[in-house]
Biotite code that builds the C-alpha atoms (Angstrom):
import biotite.structure as struc

atoms = struc.array([
    struc.Atom([122.560, 138.526, 151.714], chain_id="A", res_id=1, res_name="UNK", atom_name="CA", element="C"),
    struc.Atom([119.748, 136.230, 152.179], chain_id="A", res_id=2, res_name="UNK", atom_name="CA", element="C"),
    struc.Atom([120.618, 132.498, 149.955], chain_id="A", res_id=3, res_name="UNK", atom_name="CA", element="C"),
    struc.Atom([117.095, 132.760, 149.336], chain_id="A", res_id=4, res_name="UNK", atom_name="CA", element="C"),
    struc.Atom([116.607, 135.685, 148.235], chain_id="A", res_id=5, res_name="UNK", atom_name="CA", element="C"),
    struc.Atom([120.381, 135.432, 145.470], chain_id="A", res_id=6, res_name="UNK", atom_name="CA", element="C"),
    struc.Atom([118.581, 132.215, 144.764], chain_id="A", res_id=7, res_name="UNK", atom_name="CA", element="C"),
    struc.Atom([114.739, 133.635, 144.426], chain_id="A", res_id=8, res_name="UNK", atom_name="CA", element="C"),
    struc.Atom([116.888, 136.338, 143.047], chain_id="A", res_id=9, res_name="UNK", atom_name="CA", element="C"),
    struc.Atom([118.779, 134.465, 140.660], chain_id="A", res_id=10, res_name="UNK", atom_name="CA", element="C"),
    struc.Atom([115.956, 132.402, 139.060], chain_id="A", res_id=11, res_name="UNK", atom_name="CA", element="C"),
    struc.Atom([113.941, 135.058, 138.190], chain_id="A", res_id=12, res_name="UNK", atom_name="CA", element="C"),
    struc.Atom([116.735, 137.249, 136.386], chain_id="A", res_id=13, res_name="UNK", atom_name="CA", element="C"),
    struc.Atom([117.719, 133.498, 134.188], chain_id="A", res_id=14, res_name="UNK", atom_name="CA", element="C"),
    struc.Atom([113.679, 133.419, 133.925], chain_id="A", res_id=15, res_name="UNK", atom_name="CA", element="C"),
    struc.Atom([113.351, 136.980, 132.965], chain_id="A", res_id=16, res_name="UNK", atom_name="CA", element="C"),
    struc.Atom([116.434, 136.495, 129.861], chain_id="A", res_id=17, res_name="UNK", atom_name="CA", element="C"),
    struc.Atom([114.904, 134.002, 128.903], chain_id="A", res_id=18, res_name="UNK", atom_name="CA", element="C"),
    struc.Atom([111.656, 135.509, 127.921], chain_id="A", res_id=19, res_name="UNK", atom_name="CA", element="C"),
    struc.Atom([112.317, 138.716, 126.319], chain_id="A", res_id=20, res_name="UNK", atom_name="CA", element="C"),
    struc.Atom([115.440, 136.681, 124.281], chain_id="A", res_id=21, res_name="UNK", atom_name="CA", element="C"),
    struc.Atom([112.049, 135.256, 123.225], chain_id="A", res_id=22, res_name="UNK", atom_name="CA", element="C"),
    struc.Atom([110.605, 138.317, 122.077], chain_id="A", res_id=23, res_name="UNK", atom_name="CA", element="C"),
    struc.Atom([111.168, 139.700, 118.262], chain_id="A", res_id=24, res_name="UNK", atom_name="CA", element="C"),
    struc.Atom([111.779, 142.919, 118.312], chain_id="A", res_id=25, res_name="UNK", atom_name="CA", element="C"),
    struc.Atom([108.847, 144.218, 116.176], chain_id="A", res_id=26, res_name="UNK", atom_name="CA", element="C"),
    struc.Atom([107.494, 140.592, 113.990], chain_id="A", res_id=27, res_name="UNK", atom_name="CA", element="C"),
    struc.Atom([105.823, 137.481, 116.658], chain_id="A", res_id=28, res_name="UNK", atom_name="CA", element="C"),
    struc.Atom([106.772, 134.292, 117.550], chain_id="A", res_id=29, res_name="UNK", atom_name="CA", element="C"),
    struc.Atom([106.143, 133.436, 113.784], chain_id="A", res_id=30, res_name="UNK", atom_name="CA", element="C"),
    struc.Atom([107.946, 136.282, 112.544], chain_id="A", res_id=31, res_name="UNK", atom_name="CA", element="C"),
    struc.Atom([110.960, 134.255, 114.728], chain_id="A", res_id=32, res_name="UNK", atom_name="CA", element="C"),
    struc.Atom([110.136, 130.710, 112.356], chain_id="A", res_id=33, res_name="UNK", atom_name="CA", element="C"),
    struc.Atom([110.703, 132.536, 109.549], chain_id="A", res_id=34, res_name="UNK", atom_name="CA", element="C"),
    struc.Atom([107.115, 133.402, 108.881], chain_id="A", res_id=35, res_name="UNK", atom_name="CA", element="C"),
    struc.Atom([106.792, 137.502, 107.677], chain_id="A", res_id=36, res_name="UNK", atom_name="CA", element="C"),
    struc.Atom([105.623, 139.857, 109.913], chain_id="A", res_id=37, res_name="UNK", atom_name="CA", element="C"),
    struc.Atom([104.647, 143.643, 108.301], chain_id="A", res_id=38, res_name="UNK", atom_name="CA", element="C"),
    struc.Atom([101.110, 144.472, 109.878], chain_id="A", res_id=39, res_name="UNK", atom_name="CA", element="C"),
    struc.Atom([100.181, 145.782, 112.780], chain_id="A", res_id=40, res_name="UNK", atom_name="CA", element="C"),
    struc.Atom([99.029, 143.708, 114.662], chain_id="A", res_id=41, res_name="UNK", atom_name="CA", element="C"),
    struc.Atom([98.003, 142.090, 118.321], chain_id="A", res_id=42, res_name="UNK", atom_name="CA", element="C"),
    struc.Atom([99.630, 140.196, 120.601], chain_id="A", res_id=43, res_name="UNK", atom_name="CA", element="C"),
    struc.Atom([97.173, 136.504, 120.330], chain_id="A", res_id=44, res_name="UNK", atom_name="CA", element="C"),
    struc.Atom([97.922, 133.419, 122.124], chain_id="A", res_id=45, res_name="UNK", atom_name="CA", element="C"),
    struc.Atom([101.178, 132.586, 123.693], chain_id="A", res_id=46, res_name="UNK", atom_name="CA", element="C"),
    struc.Atom([102.574, 135.834, 122.733], chain_id="A", res_id=47, res_name="UNK", atom_name="CA", element="C"),
    struc.Atom([100.655, 137.836, 124.755], chain_id="A", res_id=48, res_name="UNK", atom_name="CA", element="C"),
    struc.Atom([101.128, 135.070, 127.466], chain_id="A", res_id=49, res_name="UNK", atom_name="CA", element="C"),
    struc.Atom([104.801, 135.611, 127.242], chain_id="A", res_id=50, res_name="UNK", atom_name="CA", element="C"),
    struc.Atom([103.548, 139.209, 127.786], chain_id="A", res_id=51, res_name="UNK", atom_name="CA", element="C"),
    struc.Atom([101.841, 138.717, 130.336], chain_id="A", res_id=52, res_name="UNK", atom_name="CA", element="C"),
    struc.Atom([104.546, 135.979, 132.119], chain_id="A", res_id=53, res_name="UNK", atom_name="CA", element="C"),
    struc.Atom([107.392, 138.576, 131.546], chain_id="A", res_id=54, res_name="UNK", atom_name="CA", element="C"),
    struc.Atom([105.629, 141.330, 133.428], chain_id="A", res_id=55, res_name="UNK", atom_name="CA", element="C"),
    struc.Atom([105.394, 138.702, 135.897], chain_id="A", res_id=56, res_name="UNK", atom_name="CA", element="C"),
    struc.Atom([109.080, 138.244, 136.209], chain_id="A", res_id=57, res_name="UNK", atom_name="CA", element="C"),
    struc.Atom([109.685, 142.223, 136.379], chain_id="A", res_id=58, res_name="UNK", atom_name="CA", element="C"),
    struc.Atom([107.948, 142.839, 139.109], chain_id="A", res_id=59, res_name="UNK", atom_name="CA", element="C"),
    struc.Atom([109.426, 139.389, 141.248], chain_id="A", res_id=60, res_name="UNK", atom_name="CA", element="C"),
    struc.Atom([112.719, 140.659, 140.522], chain_id="A", res_id=61, res_name="UNK", atom_name="CA", element="C"),
    struc.Atom([111.437, 144.590, 141.676], chain_id="A", res_id=62, res_name="UNK", atom_name="CA", element="C"),
    struc.Atom([110.367, 142.409, 144.745], chain_id="A", res_id=63, res_name="UNK", atom_name="CA", element="C"),
    struc.Atom([113.101, 140.468, 145.031], chain_id="A", res_id=64, res_name="UNK", atom_name="CA", element="C"),
    struc.Atom([115.583, 143.434, 145.030], chain_id="A", res_id=65, res_name="UNK", atom_name="CA", element="C"),
    struc.Atom([113.572, 145.401, 146.999], chain_id="A", res_id=66, res_name="UNK", atom_name="CA", element="C"),
    struc.Atom([113.343, 142.656, 150.138], chain_id="A", res_id=67, res_name="UNK", atom_name="CA", element="C"),
    struc.Atom([117.609, 142.075, 149.608], chain_id="A", res_id=68, res_name="UNK", atom_name="CA", element="C"),
    struc.Atom([118.164, 145.803, 150.362], chain_id="A", res_id=69, res_name="UNK", atom_name="CA", element="C"),
    struc.Atom([115.428, 145.728, 153.022], chain_id="A", res_id=70, res_name="UNK", atom_name="CA", element="C"),
    struc.Atom([117.369, 142.203, 154.769], chain_id="A", res_id=71, res_name="UNK", atom_name="CA", element="C"),
    struc.Atom([121.259, 143.041, 154.075], chain_id="A", res_id=72, res_name="UNK", atom_name="CA", element="C"),
    struc.Atom([122.776, 143.535, 157.172], chain_id="A", res_id=73, res_name="UNK", atom_name="CA", element="C"),
    struc.Atom([123.410, 147.010, 157.789], chain_id="A", res_id=74, res_name="UNK", atom_name="CA", element="C"),
    struc.Atom([127.281, 147.998, 158.578], chain_id="A", res_id=75, res_name="UNK", atom_name="CA", element="C"),
    struc.Atom([128.068, 150.830, 161.347], chain_id="A", res_id=76, res_name="UNK", atom_name="CA", element="C"),
    struc.Atom([129.489, 153.912, 160.781], chain_id="A", res_id=77, res_name="UNK", atom_name="CA", element="C"),
    struc.Atom([132.874, 154.625, 160.911], chain_id="A", res_id=78, res_name="UNK", atom_name="CA", element="C"),
])
């Protein structure tokens, strides 16, 4: 595997893991720090940016994975 692709995929995967863990299930970031939010509401502010950043990271991870597959050395069939 190309070391540049491997490093890029590793960095993106760690960032993706952290961005997913920052999003609290069923509540916004306010619920993470002690606020209680039982009313449905749309994402605003940093929550929306974190959501968009997560989607971008997913796209980058898929792109790195496809590139690693396409540029992998082929082995001859036996």
